[in-house]
KOLFISE-645381 format. One line per 3 residues: number of its first residue (from 0); their letters; for each residue x, y, z of C-alpha. Coordinates in steps of 0.5 Angstrom, whole numbers, plus 500, padded with zeros to 3 digits. Last residue first. Layout:
# KOLFISE-645381
NUM = A = X,Y,Z; ...
//
This chain:
# KOLFISE-645381
916 = XXX = 764,376,223; 762,368,225; 757,369,218
913 = XXX = 762,372,213; 767,366,215; 762,361,214
910 = XXX = 760,363,207; 768,364,205; 769,356,207
907 = XXX = 762,354,203; 764,358,196; 771,355,197
904 = XXX = 768,349,198; 763,350,192; 769,352,188
901 = XXX = 774,347,189; 768,342,187; 766,345,181
898 = XXX = 774,345,179; 774,337,181; 768,336,177
895 = XXX = 770,340,170; 776,337,171; 773,329,171
892 = XXX = 768,331,166; 774,335,161; 778,328,162
889 = XXX = 772,324,160; 770,327,154; 771,322,150
886 = XXX = 777,317,153; 777,313,146; 784,315,143
883 = XXX = 788,310,147; 794,310,143; 800,306,139
880 = XXX = 805,310,136; 810,307,141; 808,300,139
877 = XXX = 811,302,131; 807,304,125; 806,302,119
874 = XXX = 802,296,120; 798,296,126; 795,290,130
871 = XXX = 790,290,135; 786,283,139; 781,279,139
868 = XXX = 781,274,132; 789,273,133; 789,280,131
865 = XXX = 784,285,128; 787,289,123; 788,297,123
862 = XXX = 792,300,118; 797,305,119; 798,311,115
859 = XXX = 794,316,120; 797,314,126; 797,308,130
856 = XXX = 790,309,133; 786,303,138; 779,307,138
853 = XXX = 776,302,134; 777,297,139; 780,290,139
850 = XXX = 781,287,146; 789,288,149; 795,286,146
847 = XXX = 797,291,143; 801,290,136; 806,293,132
844 = XXX = 807,290,125; 813,288,121; 812,285,114
841 = XXX = 816,278,114; 811,274,110; 812,266,110
838 = XXX = 814,263,104; 810,258,101; 808,250,102
835 = XXX = 808,249,109; 807,241,112; 804,238,118
832 = XXX = 805,233,124; 809,227,121; 810,222,126
829 = XXX = 817,218,124; 818,211,125; 818,205,129
826 = XXX = 820,209,136; 818,215,134; 822,222,132
823 = XXX = 818,228,131; 816,231,123; 815,239,122
820 = XXX = 815,239,114; 817,245,109; 814,243,102
817 = XXX = 817,244,096; 818,236,093; 811,235,097
814 = XXX = 810,230,102; 808,223,102; 814,220,098
811 = XXX = 819,224,103; 816,220,110; 817,213,106
808 = XXX = 824,211,108; 822,213,116; 816,209,116
805 = XXX = 809,213,117; 806,215,124; 801,220,122
802 = XXX = 799,227,126; 795,229,132; 793,235,137
799 = XXX = 792,240,131; 800,243,131; 802,238,135
796 = XXX = 803,239,143; 796,236,145; 799,229,142
793 = XXX = 794,224,139; 799,219,134; 794,217,129
790 = XXX = 797,210,125; 795,211,118; 791,215,113
787 = XXX = 794,221,110; 790,227,108; 788,231,115
784 = XXX = 792,226,120; 799,231,115; 796,237,117
781 = XXX = 797,241,111; 798,249,110; 799,252,104
778 = XXX = 802,260,103; 801,265,097; 793,263,096
775 = XXX = 790,262,089; 783,262,092; 779,259,088
772 = XXX = 784,253,087; 785,252,095; 777,251,094
769 = XXX = 777,246,090; 783,242,093; 780,241,099
766 = XXX = 782,247,105; 787,245,110; 789,251,112
763 = XXX = 790,256,105; 794,263,107; 794,269,104
760 = XXX = 800,274,105; 799,281,109; 794,286,108
757 = XXX = 788,285,103; 783,287,108; 776,285,108
754 = XXX = 776,281,114; 771,275,117; 774,269,112
751 = XXX = 780,272,112; 781,271,120; 787,274,121
748 = XXX = 794,272,124; 800,277,126; 807,274,126
745 = XXX = 808,266,125; 804,260,123; 804,253,127
742 = XXX = 798,254,131; 793,258,128; 788,253,126
739 = XXX = 783,251,131; 782,259,132; 779,261,125
736 = XXX = 774,255,124; 774,247,123; 780,243,125
733 = XXX = 781,237,119; 777,231,120; 782,226,122
730 = XXX = 784,221,115; 780,215,113; 780,207,114
727 = XXX = 773,205,112; 768,202,116; 761,201,112
724 = XXX = 754,199,113; 749,198,108; 741,198,107
721 = XXX = 739,196,114; 731,196,114; 727,198,121
718 = XXX = 721,195,125; 720,197,131; 723,202,131
715 = XXX = 730,204,135; 734,198,132; 741,197,135
712 = XXX = 747,195,130; 753,193,134; 760,193,131
709 = XXX = 765,189,134; 772,192,133; 779,189,135
706 = XXX = 786,192,135; 784,197,141; 782,204,141
703 = XXX = 782,205,133; 780,213,132; 773,215,131
700 = XXX = 771,219,125; 762,218,125; 757,218,119
697 = XXX = 753,218,123; 751,222,129; 744,223,127
694 = XXX = 743,216,127; 745,215,134; 752,213,136
691 = XXX = 753,208,142; 760,208,145; 764,201,149
688 = XXX = 772,201,150; 777,197,152; 774,191,153
685 = XXX = 778,184,154; 774,181,160; 769,181,155
682 = XXX = 767,174,159; 766,171,152; 772,174,149
679 = XXX = 773,179,143; 779,178,139; 785,182,141
676 = XXX = 785,188,146; 777,190,144; 774,196,142
673 = XXX = 766,195,142; 763,201,137; 755,201,138
670 = XXX = 751,203,132; 745,207,132; 738,205,129
667 = XXX = 732,210,126; 729,208,120; 730,206,113
664 = XXX = 738,205,114; 745,207,111; 750,206,117
661 = XXX = 757,209,116; 763,209,120; 769,212,118
658 = XXX = 776,210,121; 782,213,123; 788,208,125
655 = XXX = 790,209,133; 790,201,133; 790,198,127
652 = XXX = 783,194,126; 781,187,126; 774,185,125
649 = XXX = 767,184,129; 760,183,126; 753,185,129
646 = XXX = 746,185,128; 743,188,135; 738,185,140
643 = XXX = 731,189,142; 728,184,147; 722,180,147
640 = XXX = 715,180,142; 716,184,135; 722,186,135
637 = XXX = 723,187,127; 730,188,123; 730,187,116
634 = XXX = 736,187,112; 736,189,105; 738,186,098
631 = XXX = 736,191,092; 730,190,088; 725,194,090
628 = XXX = 727,192,097; 730,184,098; 729,181,104
625 = XXX = 734,178,108; 731,177,115; 733,179,122
622 = XXX = 729,178,128; 729,182,134; 727,179,140
619 = XXX = 723,172,141; 725,166,136; 732,165,139
616 = XXX = 739,165,135; 739,173,134; 744,175,128
613 = XXX = 751,175,128; 753,177,120; 759,174,116
610 = XXX = 752,171,111; 746,174,113; 743,175,106
607 = XXX = 750,174,101; 748,181,097; 747,184,105
604 = XXX = 749,191,102; 756,190,107; 757,183,106
601 = XXX = 764,183,110; 765,190,114; 772,192,113
598 = XXX = 771,196,107; 776,197,102; 777,205,101
595 = XXX = 784,205,102; 786,212,103; 779,216,104
592 = XXX = 779,224,105; 775,227,110; 771,233,112
589 = XXX = 769,238,118; 765,244,116; 768,252,116
586 = XXX = 775,250,113; 781,255,114; 782,261,110
583 = XXX = 788,266,115; 790,272,112; 797,273,115
580 = XXX = 801,278,116; 809,278,118; 814,279,124
577 = XXX = 811,282,130; 813,288,134; 810,288,142
574 = XXX = 806,292,146; 802,289,152; 809,283,153
571 = XXX = 807,276,152; 808,271,156; 811,264,153
568 = XXX = 807,258,151; 811,253,150; 807,248,156
565 = XXX = 801,251,159; 803,250,166; 797,248,170
562 = XXX = 795,251,178; 791,247,182; 786,250,187
559 = XXX = 782,247,193; 788,245,198; 793,249,195
556 = XXX = 797,246,189; 802,248,184; 806,246,178
553 = XXX = 801,241,174; 804,240,167; 800,241,161
550 = XXX = 800,240,153; 802,233,155; 794,232,155
547 = XXX = 790,227,161; 792,232,167; 788,237,164
544 = XXX = 782,233,162; 782,230,169; 782,236,172
541 = XXX = 777,240,168; 772,234,169; 774,234,177
538 = XXX = 772,241,177; 765,240,175; 763,245,170
535 = XXX = 761,252,169; 765,257,164; 761,264,165
532 = XXX = 758,268,158; 756,275,161; 750,279,161
529 = XXX = 749,277,168; 748,270,167; 750,266,160
526 = XXX = 752,259,161; 758,255,157; 759,249,159
523 = XXX = 764,243,163; 758,237,165; 755,238,172
520 = XXX = 757,241,178; 762,247,180; 758,253,177
517 = XXX = 751,252,179; 751,259,182; 749,262,189
514 = XXX = 753,257,193; 760,256,190; 765,250,193
511 = XXX = 772,252,192; 774,247,187; 778,251,182
508 = XXX = 782,249,177; 787,254,175; 790,255,168
505 = XXX = 797,258,166; 800,261,160; 795,264,156
502 = XXX = 798,268,150; 790,269,148; 793,266,141
499 = XXX = 796,260,145; 790,259,149; 785,259,144
496 = XXX = 790,253,140; 791,250,147; 784,249,149
493 = XXX = 782,243,144; 775,243,142; 771,238,148
490 = XXX = 763,242,147; 764,245,154; 771,248,151
487 = XXX = 768,250,144; 762,254,149; 767,258,153
484 = XXX = 771,260,147; 765,262,143; 762,266,149
481 = XXX = 770,269,150; 769,271,142; 762,274,142
478 = XXX = 764,279,149; 770,281,145; 770,288,147
475 = XXX = 764,290,151; 757,292,148; 753,293,154
472 = XXX = 748,287,154; 754,282,152; 758,286,157
469 = XXX = 753,286,163; 758,282,167; 765,284,165
466 = XXX = 768,279,160; 773,273,162; 780,271,161
463 = XXX = 785,272,167; 790,278,168; 786,281,173
460 = XXX = 789,277,179; 786,279,186; 784,286,184
457 = XXX = 777,283,178; 779,276,180; 775,275,186
454 = XXX = 769,279,183; 770,274,176; 770,268,181
451 = XXX = 763,270,184; 760,272,177; 762,265,175
448 = XXX = 769,261,172; 770,254,173; 776,255,171
445 = XXX = 781,260,171; 785,261,165; 790,265,166
442 = XXX = 795,271,163; 802,271,167; 806,271,172
439 = XXX = 803,267,178; 806,266,184; 803,271,187
436 = XXX = 796,269,185; 796,263,188; 797,265,195
433 = XXX = 792,271,193; 787,266,191; 788,261,197
430 = XXX = 787,267,202; 780,266,200; 776,273,198
427 = XXX = 770,274,203; 763,273,201; 765,265,201
424 = XXX = 764,265,208; 757,262,208; 754,266,202
421 = XXX = 747,267,203; 746,265,210; 753,268,212
418 = XXX = 752,275,208; 745,276,212; 748,282,216
415 = XXX = 754,277,218; 749,272,222; 743,275,223
412 = XXX = 738,275,217; 732,271,220; 733,277,226
409 = XXX = 730,282,221; 724,282,222; 724,280,229
406 = XXX = 728,287,230; 721,291,228; 717,286,233
403 = XXX = 722,286,239; 722,295,238; 715,295,236
400 = XXX = 712,291,242; 718,294,247; 716,301,246
397 = XXX = 709,299,247; 709,296,253; 715,301,256
394 = XXX = 709,307,254; 704,303,257; 707,302,263
391 = XXX = 710,309,265; 705,311,269; 706,305,274
388 = XXX = 713,308,274; 711,315,276; 706,312,280
385 = XXX = 711,308,284; 715,314,286; 709,317,290
382 = XXX = 702,315,291; 698,309,288; 691,308,289
379 = XXX = 688,304,283; 682,306,279; 683,300,274
376 = XXX = 684,305,268; 686,311,272; 691,307,275
373 = XXX = 693,305,267; 695,312,266; 693,314,258
370 = XXX = 696,321,257; 703,318,256; 700,312,252
367 = XXX = 697,318,247; 703,321,246; 707,314,245
364 = XXX = 702,313,240; 703,320,237; 711,319,237
361 = XXX = 710,311,234; 706,315,227; 710,320,227
358 = XXX = 716,316,227; 712,311,222; 711,317,218
355 = XXX = 717,318,217; 719,310,216; 714,310,211
352 = XXX = 717,315,206; 724,313,207; 722,307,206
349 = XXX = 717,308,199; 724,312,197; 728,306,197
346 = XXX = 723,301,195; 723,304,188; 729,304,186
343 = XXX = 730,298,189; 725,295,184; 730,294,179
340 = XXX = 728,296,173; 726,302,175; 733,306,172
337 = XXX = 730,304,165; 725,309,166; 729,314,163
334 = XXX = 727,311,156; 720,314,156; 716,311,151
331 = XXX = 719,303,151; 719,303,159; 711,306,158
328 = XXX = 710,300,154; 711,295,160; 707,299,165
325 = XXX = 700,294,164; 705,288,165; 701,285,171
322 = XXX = 708,286,175; 709,294,173; 701,295,175
319 = XXX = 704,293,182; 710,297,181; 707,303,179
316 = XXX = 702,303,185; 707,302,189; 710,308,187
313 = XXX = 704,312,187; 701,310,193; 707,312,197
310 = XXX = 707,319,195; 699,319,196; 701,318,203
307 = XXX = 707,322,203; 703,328,202; 700,328,209
304 = XXX = 708,329,212; 706,337,213; 699,336,216
301 = XXX = 702,330,222; 695,327,223; 696,322,219
298 = XXX = 701,319,223; 697,314,225; 697,310,219
295 = XXX = 705,310,219; 704,305,226; 701,300,221
292 = XXX = 705,301,215; 712,299,220; 707,293,223
289 = XXX = 706,290,217; 714,287,218; 710,281,222
286 = XXX = 707,279,215; 713,276,214; 712,270,217
283 = XXX = 707,268,211; 713,266,207; 713,271,200
280 = XXX = 717,276,199; 721,276,205; 723,269,204
277 = XXX = 730,269,207; 732,266,200; 728,271,196
274 = XXX = 729,278,200; 737,275,200; 737,275,192
271 = XXX = 734,281,191; 731,280,184; 724,278,187
268 = XXX = 723,286,190; 717,285,194; 720,287,200
265 = XXX = 720,294,204; 714,292,209; 710,296,205
262 = XXX = 712,293,198; 710,285,200; 703,288,202
259 = XXX = 701,292,196; 704,286,191; 711,286,187
256 = XXX = 713,279,188; 714,278,180; 717,285,179
253 = XXX = 725,283,178; 724,277,174; 719,280,169
250 = XXX = 722,287,169; 728,284,167; 725,279,162
247 = XXX = 722,285,159; 728,288,158; 731,282,153
244 = XXX = 733,287,148; 728,291,146; 729,296,152
241 = XXX = 736,297,149; 742,299,154; 749,302,151
238 = XXX = 745,309,151; 743,309,158; 750,307,160
235 = XXX = 753,312,157; 748,317,159; 748,315,166
232 = XXX = 755,315,166; 755,322,165; 751,323,171
229 = XXX = 756,319,175; 762,323,173; 757,329,173
226 = XXX = 756,329,181; 759,336,183; 756,339,177
223 = XXX = 749,335,178; 749,337,185; 750,345,183
220 = XXX = 744,345,178; 740,341,183; 741,347,188
217 = XXX = 740,353,183; 733,349,181; 732,350,188
214 = XXX = 735,357,189; 730,359,184; 725,356,187
211 = XXX = 726,360,193; 728,366,190; 721,366,186
208 = XXX = 717,365,192; 710,364,189; 711,356,187
205 = XXX = 714,356,195; 709,349,196; 709,346,189
202 = XXX = 717,347,189; 717,344,196; 712,337,194
199 = XXX = 716,337,188; 723,336,191; 720,331,197
196 = XXX = 717,326,192; 723,327,187; 729,326,192
193 = XXX = 729,319,193; 727,317,185; 733,323,184
190 = XXX = 738,319,189; 737,312,185; 738,316,179
187 = XXX = 744,319,181; 749,313,182; 755,316,186
184 = XXX = 749,321,188; 752,321,196; 758,327,195
181 = XXX = 755,330,190; 748,330,192; 751,332,199
178 = XXX = 754,338,196; 748,340,192; 744,341,199
175 = XXX = 750,344,202; 750,350,196; 743,352,197
172 = XXX = 744,351,204; 749,356,205; 747,361,200
169 = XXX = 742,364,205; 735,367,207; 733,361,210
166 = XXX = 727,357,211; 725,355,203; 734,353,203
163 = XXX = 733,349,209; 727,344,206; 732,343,200
160 = XXX = 738,342,205; 734,337,210; 733,333,203
157 = XXX = 739,333,201; 741,329,208; 735,325,208
154 = XXX = 736,322,200; 745,321,202; 744,315,206
151 = XXX = 740,311,201; 744,314,196; 750,311,199
148 = XXX = 746,304,199; 745,304,191; 753,305,190
145 = XXX = 754,300,195; 750,295,193; 754,289,195
142 = XXX = 748,285,194; 748,282,201; 748,289,203
139 = XXX = 742,291,199; 739,286,202; 741,288,209
136 = XXX = 738,294,207; 731,292,204; 729,287,209
133 = XXX = 730,292,215; 737,296,218; 738,303,217
130 = XXX = 731,306,216; 729,300,222; 734,304,227
127 = XXX = 732,311,224; 725,310,226; 727,306,234
124 = XXX = 731,314,234; 725,318,232; 720,315,236
121 = XXX = 724,314,243; 726,321,243; 728,327,239
118 = XXX = 722,330,237; 719,328,229; 718,333,223
115 = XXX = 724,337,223; 728,331,227; 727,326,221
112 = XXX = 732,329,217; 739,329,222; 735,323,225
109 = XXX = 734,320,218; 742,321,217; 745,319,223
106 = XXX = 742,311,222; 743,311,214; 751,313,216
103 = XXX = 750,307,221; 748,302,215; 753,304,211
100 = XXX = 759,303,216; 759,296,214; 761,298,207
97 = XXX = 767,303,209; 769,298,215; 770,293,210
94 = XXX = 774,295,205; 779,299,209; 780,293,213
91 = XXX = 782,291,206; 788,295,204; 787,302,210
88 = XXX = 790,307,207; 790,305,199; 783,301,201
85 = XXX = 780,307,204; 782,311,198; 780,306,193
82 = XXX = 773,305,196; 771,313,195; 774,312,188
79 = XXX = 770,306,186; 764,311,188; 765,316,182
76 = XXX = 762,312,177; 766,309,172; 767,310,165
73 = XXX = 768,303,161; 772,301,155; 775,293,155
70 = XXX = 781,289,156; 782,281,156; 781,281,163
67 = XXX = 782,287,166; 786,292,162; 781,298,163
64 = XXX = 780,303,159; 776,310,161; 781,312,165
61 = XXX = 780,316,171; 775,313,176; 778,306,175
58 = XXX = 785,308,175; 783,310,183; 779,303,184
55 = XXX = 786,300,182; 791,304,187; 788,300,192
52 = XXX = 784,294,191; 776,295,190; 774,288,192
49 = XXX = 768,288,187; 761,290,191; 756,289,186
46 = XXX = 754,283,188; 760,280,193; 767,281,193
43 = XXX = 769,282,201; 777,283,201; 780,280,208
40 = XXX = 781,284,214; 774,282,218; 770,276,217
37 = XXX = 763,277,220; 760,272,225; 755,277,229
34 = XXX = 754,282,224; 746,282,226; 747,282,234
31 = XXX = 753,288,232; 747,292,229; 743,291,235
28 = XXX = 748,293,240; 750,299,234; 743,302,235
25 = XXX = 743,301,242; 750,304,243; 747,310,238
22 = XXX = 740,311,242; 744,312,249; 749,317,245
19 = XXX = 743,320,242; 739,321,249; 745,323,253
16 = XXX = 746,330,247; 739,331,248; 740,331,256
13 = XXX = 746,335,255; 753,334,256; 756,340,260
10 = XXX = 763,341,257; 767,345,263; 772,340,264
7 = XXX = 774,339,258; 775,347,256; 780,346,262
4 = XXX = 784,340,259; 784,344,253; 786,350,256
1 = XX = 792,347,259; 794,343,253
//
């Protein structure tokens, strides 16, 4: 201890070190001003920055199948593991600190490389501060682009070691350059575009020195080995992206604001949400940023940096030409250019080049100012210490002007470095999410569900319904399944069958506002963004839907989240054995079967003229006239003056009976149905419900909402010929499609219309007789409401949400003798839900409840089936035999990566020891 204290007491801080400390403090103060109001201690979930919760990020790095959401195959780049290590040790604070330290790393890295060209001092430190804090870097933080930012930090470090390779006769810089590339090249193509101009310039300058050339190439090889997970990810990702699939739209969007001036002031990326939100791409005030390239022009005397001017010109020209669509054919001819679909890959190297020139130009101007004394210009006679003060005035003014202008350029993004202005406080996962997640123990449907929601849930509650962003573009499993599921929710289809097939036990309605997306606005709907389907809609509509259904029960509420339990659905283990395999054949179009075919409309064909019809009694407005059309009675509706007035007829109905409403006309009409409690009162006080059906939606099947119906036919053209109107008792249309017909059927269910397998028994569900006969099914499932007219009883817990109420004594007469029937007791009869003819299959089948993928296997004798439309099932196999065979070369890649790092670290240690001896 004494020796340590003695050494510390003898340590002298040099002038250069004191300048570094002061520069660092000044940078941290500026950064701190921009960070004011930042939230710490809660996971950030923004843009490309998932929460990286501890443990999960490590699994992402080593695994290729990920159970998040429904499960998907993916090979992640390495920086997921960086965040995994930090969060494993420090939790959310570790993620926060690693993320927020990226600009600090950029500041240090620029000084590390830039001092090669510019002496350590004000010019270099200010340029380093601008390199770290500019619209481009802060926008990348708002985007959560940690992998991109790591490349931005590592670029100057790698380039410095590349220069040292050409200057020193040692292997040390070769290994260090490769190690730096491996450490920071988590997204290799970003780092490649930053390095490319400098590496090419170095290769050209030492082209006659074979040793230097070979060492530069060797350092590249080392870098590839040490970043091979990222390099391999590049090839895997590239192979899954088609430049023909919406690629031009990406370029159109991202390069929309790519002009010479916007790029030179480190903006112009229309695809960057923050740059667009804060006006950096187009607003006139952003011209203050042109001080950066203007100062850079003064570096023209710096010979070793002159190559940067044409380099900037090439990048800027490419971006401007892409904005004009001229370069589009190049993306088709040379697929690796797809890495430039986002302008960030162009702006990063432009930033480094411009700011190196900025540092040199600033230093040149400071030197000029140092040589120019205001005392000499104005012939002042000042002596002593004041002379030194006055002589520094030009330098101080220049520094103040440039520093203030540079800071003013990024000042609009003050407030959590742009996060507050973009997301308010929603960039940190709300504490309510943790509260709710800790109380759940099964699969969840979260609504509304947007990209922001997905980012929050990836770590907070991965066991939910969704598809990874970009999944539709990269062929992720079940992308189409989830898209159709969300679309059916928006269409108002029953949720319960889907939730049952997926094993969803809870629904969470999220009322938290979302800044970047209209996720909580408008009607319930599916929208596609970021290459994935999302479920949008006003939370109140979701709440109303679940509150009104007997299939869901509220079990928990926080300030902004409501949790519903899906009744009757139990938790499913990942691997289970099911009894039976059934191939379902279901209706593909809605159809009904009329029971009592009598028309409730009197004089429906107008054979008795206007008898039984109410018509307009006035001389103005729509006039109804009985006419003959080719010998056929017809009602002519003509509106030449006044308002449109319908013709109408009212009659009694049976509450909850199903009816079919049809209209035959020449010309456009609509049918307006008014349901009343008792015969219509003059003041409409007993009106229960009103709905209008355009001719395009007719015939329509409706459930009676009262015991009296008034049908009103409104003309939509000036002249309309009405041929007939009918309202007939009918059945409820059978549900269409596989997912809506799975309830009540045991075992593993397969969509017979989408599969060519003959495994299991054939099941006909609500098929018409002719289709049933051609199929010759083993089992027939019939829903009562699809064949029996009568009083409809609606209940989401029934097989298709409805049943038919019949008198107790008539139940057996309406059902086949050999059927097994499901019924429910009611006060005034029995509700018949459905019946089954035939015996269920009992074949034991192993099921893996994760997304169907060809790489799931279970032995040579097993037959792989797509179960329930989304999962994996195997006959002739046990659950213990189900394995994931899709790792490919991931394990060898990780092995090569680990061994390479050990070898390089050992080599650096050995060389260091050799140097010390």
